N, C-alpha and C positions, 0 to 999 in steps of 0.2 A: 629437293628440297631446301637446301641453304641457298639455292641461287636466289629466291625470291626475297632472302632475308637483306635488308639494306643495311650497309655497315652504318654505325654510328659515327658522327664527323669528330675527329682526333680533336681534343682540348690542346690547345697551346699554353705554354708555361708563362709564368708572370702573373703581375695585377691586372685584374679585369679593366676594359676600358672603361673610362667614364662617360655618363648619360649623353654627353655632349655631342659623342661621336654618335649617335644615331641621327642627325642632321647634316653630318659630312662625310663625304667620301674620302679615305685615308690614299695620299698619294705618296711620293717617294720621301726616303728620311733625309732631312738635312743635316741632323747631326743627332747625337745619342738622344732619344726620346723627345724628338721634335721631327714633324711630318708636314710635308704639303697638304692642304685641306683644300676641298670643293665644296661649297654650300650645294646640297640636294633641291633645296627649294627657294632660291634667291628670288625667284619673280613672286611667289607666293607669299613669301616672308615678307616683301616690299608691300605687297597689296594688305598684307594684315596689319604692319604697321600705318600704313596709310589709313586704313580703316579706322584703327584705334585711336588714331590722331583724331579724326573726324567725329567719332563719338564722343572722344572727351569735350571736345569743342561745343557739342549740341548738348552734353549733358551741363556743363558750366553756363552756357545762354538759358537754358532751362529754369536751373537753380537760382540766375541771377533775376529772371523774369517771374518765378513764383515767390522770390524774396521780396521784389519790388512790389507787386500785388499784394503781399501779406502785411507789407507795412503801411501802402495805402488804405486797406481795410480796417487794420488795426490801429494805424495813426501813432506808431511806435518806432523810434529811432534805434537804429543798432548800435552797438558799443564802438565799433570801427568808425562808423560815420560821426558818433559823437565825439571822437577825438579828433576825426578829420575836420569838423566845422568849427570847433572849440577854439577860442584864441589862446595862443601860447604866450604865458606868463613871461615877466623881463627875467626872472632869476632863472628859468628853465631854458630861455633864448641864450643867456650867457653862459650857461653849463654847455650847451651845445657849441657855441662859439668860441668858446675856448679847447673842447675836443677837436674842433675843425682845424684851429691853429697847431694842436698838438701833432695830428696827422700829416699836415702839409710840411711843417718842420721836421719831423722825426723820420717820415717816411721819404722825405726830399721830393715831394711833388711839386711841380711848376705851377706859378702864380696863374698861370692862363687857364688850366684845367678846371678853375671856378667858373668859367664862361662857358665850359664845354657842355652841350646838350645831354649827352649821355650821363654824364655827371650831375647836372643838374636834374635829369629825371628820376635818377638813382636817391637822390637825398630827397625829392617830393616824394617818392614811393615809399620810403621808410617815415618820412616825418612831414606830410602836405602842409600842414599850419605853421612851418618853419621857414620864413624868409630868408631865403639865401642870399647873403650879402656878394656885393660885384666887386672884381679885381681890386679898384681903388681902395674900398673899404675895408677891404680884407688885409691890404698892405700897410695903409696909412692910419687905419684907423686900431682895428683888431691887434694887429702884431705890434704897434707901438703900446698900448695899452699892456699887451703881455709882457714885454720887455720891462716896464716899468715895473710891475708887479715882481717880477723876479729880481729885478736889481732892488728892490726894498729888502725882500727876504735876504738876499746875499749881505746887504749891508748889515742888517741886524745880526747876521752870524758873526761877521768880521768885529763887530762892536764888542762882542763876548771874548775875542782871543786876545791873550795877552802878548804875544810875540806874532809876528806876519812876516812872511816871506814873499808878499805879493805887491807890486807896484802900484799904490794907490796916492795920489797927491795928498788926499782929504783925511788922511789917515793919521800921517804925523811920521816923521823919520825918528822919534825916539823908539817908536814901537818895532821897527826893522831889527832883525837879528842877522841876516844875510839877504844877499841877493845871489840868485843861482840860476845859471843860463848855461847853454851848449858852448862849444868851442868855436864858434863862427867869430871871424875876424871884426865885424861891425859890434856884436853884441859884447863881444870882448873889451872892444875901448868902452863902450857903454859903460861896462861893469867897473873897469879902473876909473872913470871921471867919478861915478857914485861913492866910491869908496875913498877917494882922495878929498870929496866934499863931505864924506860923512864917513871917518875913520872908524867908528863904532860898529858901521855895517860890513860885516865879514864878505870877502869876494870867495865864492865857491863856484866850482865847475860841476855840471849835471853828470852825475855818476852814470846814470842808465843811459845816457848816450855814447858815453866812452863804453859801456860794454857792447853795445849795438857796433861802434867801430871795429872793436876787438874782432866779432862775429865776421865782420865783411873782412877786415885783414884774412882770416884765417880762412875763410873761403876763398880770397885769391890763389892759394896754393893750387899746384898743379894736380896734387892728389886729391884735394876735396872738389876742386873744380870737375874734374872728371865724374865723379861719384853724383854729383849734383845733376849734372848734364846726363848721365844715364837713367838717373830717377826720373828726371821731368821726361825722358821719351816714355817711361811707363807710365806715369800718371796722368799724360797727355792722351796718351791711347784710349788708357782704361775710363778716363773722364769723358771722351769725346766719342766712344762706341758703344752705341745701347746694348747690343747683346754681351759683348764682354764685360761691362761693367754690370750686367744684371747677373751674370754668372758669378762675379767677384762677390756681390752682396749676397747672395745665395750659400755661397761657399763658407763667408765669414759667419752667416747664420748658424749653417751647418756643423763649425767649429766650435761655436759659440765663442768666438774672439771678441774681448771686448776693446771698447777705443774707437769705434768706426773705422771707416775705408782709408783710403790713400788721402794724407793732406797736401795743401799745397804751401808754396813758400811766397810769403809777401813780405816787401821790404819794409812795410809801416808796421808789422808786427814784428818784435825782435825776437820771439821766441819760437817762431814758426820754422827755423831750421832743423831744431831738435824734433819738434812735432812730425815733421816730413822724413826725417831720417827713421825716428823710431816706428812710424807707420808700416811703413816697406820692410822693416826687421821683424816687424809681428805678422806681418802677412806673407813671409816668405813660402810657408807651406801651401797655402791657398794659390800664390800664384803660380807655382811650379804644377800643381795639380791641374789647375786650369789650362795651361798652356799643353802639358803631356796629353791628357783627356778629350782635348777640344782642337785639334789641329785645326782642321776646318772653320770653325769659328775664329779663331786668333790667327788674323792674315798677316800680321805685321811681322816679318823676318826680323826688323830690329829688336823687338820686344822679345822674340823667342832667343835670340842671340844675348841679349842681356841675362835673362831670369836662367839660360840654360846651359850656354856656353862660355860665358865671361866668368874666368876662373878667380873664386875669391871676393866677387862682387858682393855678396851679402855679408861676408865675415868685415869686409873694408867699411860697408854702411853701417855695421855693428859698431865697429873702432871708432869711426867718426862721431856717432850718436853719443857714445860714452864720452868722448871728448866735450861735445856741444852740451851735454847735460848739465853741468855745475854751470855754465854760462846762463843756460836757461833759469835754472834755479836761482841764479844771484839777481838776475835783472825782476825775477817776479818778487824777490824777497826787497829790493831796493826799491821798486816801483811803488811801494807801500806808503801810505801817509803817516805810517807809524815809523818809517825808516829814520834812521839817524846816521850822523857823520861817522859813528864808532861803528856801524853794519857796513859802511862804505870799506873801511880798513879790514873788517873780517871776513867781507866776502872776496876781497882781493886776494886775502891770504887763501883762502878755499880754493879760488880759481887757480892762484899761483902753486897750490900744492897738487891740484889734479892735473896740470900741465908737467910738473915735474915727475908725476907718476907714470907719465907715457912711457912704455917700453923702449929702453935705448935701442934695443936689436929690431923693432920693428918701426917703420916708417921712420927711419932716422933724419931725413932732410925735413919731413913735416914737424918732427919734435922740435928740432932747432928752430924753424921759421914760427912755431907757436912760442917759444922763448922770447925770440928777438920782438914779435908782435907784443907780448905781455910786458916786456921791459919798457919798451916806447911809451906804452900808456900809464904804465906805474910811475914814471917819471914825473908826470902830470898832475898825480894824486898823491904824492908822498909828500905832502904837505904836514906841517907840524899841527894845525888845527885838527886834523882827521886823528893823527897820531894820539893828542892829548886826550880827544874824546875817547876815543877806545881806550885809554888808560883808567878814566875816570867814569867808566860804565861801570856799574853795580854787579853786571853778571861776568862780564868780560877780565874787568880790573888788570889789563894789561898783561893779560897771559901770551906767553910766547915772545913778550917783547924780550930782546937780549940784554942782560946786566951789564951794560957798557956805559961809562960817563957820559961819552958824545950823545947817547941816546936819551939818558936822564936828563941831559942840559937840553936838549931839544924841546923836551916836554916842559920844563921849567920855564925856558924862555917864552915859549907859545904862551903859557898860562899869564906870565906876567905881562907881555905885551897885548894880549887881548884885554886884561884888566885894567891898564893903563887907558886905555880907548873907551872902555865901559865908564870909567870914571868923568868923562866928558857929560855924561848923561846926569842930570840935576836930581834924579831920583835916587841913583845911585851913590852919586858925592854926598848925597846926605849922611850916607852911614859913617862916613869919615868923621864928621862934624859929631855924631852922636858917640861915636868911642875915640874920640879926639886922636886920631891917626893921621899921618901925612901919608901922600901919596906911596913914598917907599916905604915906610911902615905898614901900609895896608898890604903891598906887595911880599914883603916878608913874612907877614901873617897867613897869605894864601898861598905860598911855598911849604910853610909850616903844617898847614891844614891838609897842601896835598899830599905831603908824608904820611900822615896821620890817616889818610884813607886808605894810602898803599897798606898800611900796618894793620888794618881793620879795626882800628879803635872807636870808641865811641865818641860821636854817634853815627860812626860810617859801618858799623858791623851788622847792621840788618840785613838780612836774606832776601833776596831779590828772584821772584819767579815771573817770567814773561806771561805765563798763562794766568797767574792771579793779579800781578800788579796792574794798575788802571794804565799807568804812563810812567816813563822815566822822570817825567817833571813832578811828579806827585811823591815819586819815592824820595827825589831831593828836597822836596818842599816838606816831608816829614823829619828828615834829618835838620836838626837845628843847632849849627855850630855858631859859637858865639866868639867873635863877630860872623856874619854870615857870608863872608867874601868868596869861600869857595861853592856855597850854595847857587849863590847869584850866578857865578860862572857857570856852571854846570847846567842851571836853568836856561841859559841863554845858548850855550851850546846844543842841547838835545832837542831845543824847539825850532831847530833848522830842518826842513824836509831838502835833502841833497840831491833832488833831481826836479827836471822841468817835464816829466812825462805828461801831466796834465796838460799842457800847454802844446805839448807835441801833437796829443789827442786832438786840441784843438784846430790845429793847421790840419791835420788831416780830415777833420770835420768838415773845415773850408772847403779844401780840396774835393772833397767827394760831394759837397752841395753845389758848387759851380759846375764839376764835371766837364763834358764837352760841349755842352749845348747852351748851358746857361750864362754866357759870357756877358750878359747886360746888368747882373744882378750888381746893385749900389752896395757899395763898401757898407755904408751904415746898416742896410737891410742884412747883408750877410753878418755884420757884428752882430747883429739882434738874433738873427736866428741861431747862430752857433751858441750864443748864451743861452738862450732858452732850451736847446737840444742839450747841453751838457747839464744845465739844472733837472729837465726831465730825467734823463738817463740815470743821473746821480740818485734822484729820489723816486725810481720808477714804480716801486711798490704802491704807495699813496698816490702818484699820480694815473695810475691805471686801476681805479677801483673798481670797476666790473670785471674787467678780464683776468687780475689778479686777485680775484675775490678768494678763490681757493687755491690759490699756488703762493709760494715762497719768492721772496726777490731773488732768489739764485735760479729756481726753476723759469721765472719771467726772462731774468737775462740771458738764460741759455736759450731758451727759444728765439729770443733776439738776434744772438751770434749765429745761431744757424740758420735763420732765416736770410743774414747777410753773407754766410760763408756758402750757401747754395748760391747767391748773384754770383759771388766771387769765383766759383767754378764756372758758371755761364760765361764769364769773361776769358776763359784761357784759349788761347789761341787753338783754330782746328789742327787737327793732327795731319802733318804731311810726311809720307812713306819716306820719300827721296832724301828729304832735310835731314829726318831722324836716322837713316840708314848711314849719311855721311857722318853723322855723329859719332854713331858706333864704330864705323870703322877707321875713325880717325884713330893714329896709334899714340899711346900714351908715352909722352917724354916729359920727364920732370927736368926741364929746361930753366928752372928759378936757380939763380946763382947759388952755389952752396956756401952757406956763411960758416965763419968759424965757430967753435964751441963756446957756446955761451952757459952762464949760470944766471938763475935769477936773481933780479937787483934786489927782491924784497928779502932774500936770504940774509943781506944784509942789516936788517932790523927784526926780522922776526925770527923764530926757531919753530919753523911749520911742522915737524916732526912732534914735537912737545905740544903745540897747540890742538893737533887731532889725534893725538894718541888715545884718549880717553875721553875725546870731547866731539862726537859725530856731529855734523853739521845741523844746527836745529832747523826745524822747518818753520821759519817765522813769517809762514803764508799771512798773505793780506787777507782782510776781511772780503767776503763774495761780492761787496759792493765796490772792491778797489782792485780784483784781478781782471786784467783783460775785459773791462766792461763797457768801453767805449766804442763806438762802431766807427 
């Protein structure tokens, strides 16, 4: 009796298969959860798709014919045909022309694209009654008109400024507070010539450029170089391998790790060293789980060796990231358009304190290399002007400056020297006549006011809060000493932006625009395009009225940066297993000459422990439109 009973099919464990498997035959398992699949109805599906396409075309033709007949019968124009046949007004055409120039300049589109048949077809489908300009009109007319409009807007903004650090002949030398350049020999010579001709213009080196050089010098040490090389093996493999990259993205979502995936290092973006190191430190658990649970997918032995077998790799990454973090913070703060000479001195002190705190027992050679590198750069920026500005900053007020006569004389000497040069400006010299002071007497009054500021006597006792106060210049304008000598000196010093980051960005933009193919782009057109690009990126919210309607300027800029970072990831070289294996197999030897034990030079001027004992580094972050926003 029991022989006739058909036993029920045993149920397998796990989640049921998804409905899609009804149309496929499951094959061998490739890796956990992934199988080879064969379509059960390849030919029938192909015929079905073909039938659907044919029916859609017939339906479209029938609808078009029916609509056409209906129009003839009713003699009525559709809304689409109305706009298609109506003439485009000059105002609307001008708006489209401007949008076209924006796209070509900010997306780095080649000019010859305007004559491409498919590009013309695209625009005519979008706006049939728009007469597309030819290449000559686009360059010679539209580009010229736009650069004129942008230049007029810029000149209007410059006319409103009290002090300028831009080199423009028709502004007037008296409005210049300082000239800031990098350390190139040619610009250094030009800076000296200008200072000789106009002594009241201060000669300033770009602080952001110096911090970038510190970063590069630190990366030359064998310890840092090894970490970067091994990191690039991992990031290149995961960026250029589809399945491993997918596994990493899924693991990041599963672990809910913020900050995105692996970052790449770019020479033109000075903060990317820390971002790169921090990214792999955050993803340590994800990388180890992917390698150990998917050995068949992760085919690179070099990647497996680094992640699983290189002892202390992730610890070294974390240590190096902690060293590079203060450099990143200093760069971001000092690239602000609100940065001052006082901030330069403060963040050099912060960086020096961070290097001084590297444990002497760990990475001894690297610590000495970092101290040596810092001392070499600090000598270039230990100017009296920086120290004076730090001393008269209403927030810092010379905190940590050692109470030595030699240091206070440096501060007094810098104040008197700058004041004597300022007296060559007629508007400043007029105050001496008003208060009946000689040059020497005015300098004595200035030094007396400097002492009163240090003692916080009236009118220098007002509190200063960087989150509330509009600017340092305004704080000093509210102080009304009689005579206003120290006030005039402070306003001049705090008007100087001690970096040329915007200029560096413009050069990067020019290099991006030229690329490897646009070698015939004229200098005039390149200059015009870079100006237009910089203006649009700076004013990105009002210049994208449709796209940015429901987004903030920060969100728009983030989307723009993500777009370009995806392009940069695509430019990473292809992964070569043999080359990467050689990098991993290369033995680590700290062959850099061991330097004698050194101390930080900045300790001769500042008491760093006193500065940062109860005063953590304030995050003087830039506005959203000033932080890494130029592409």
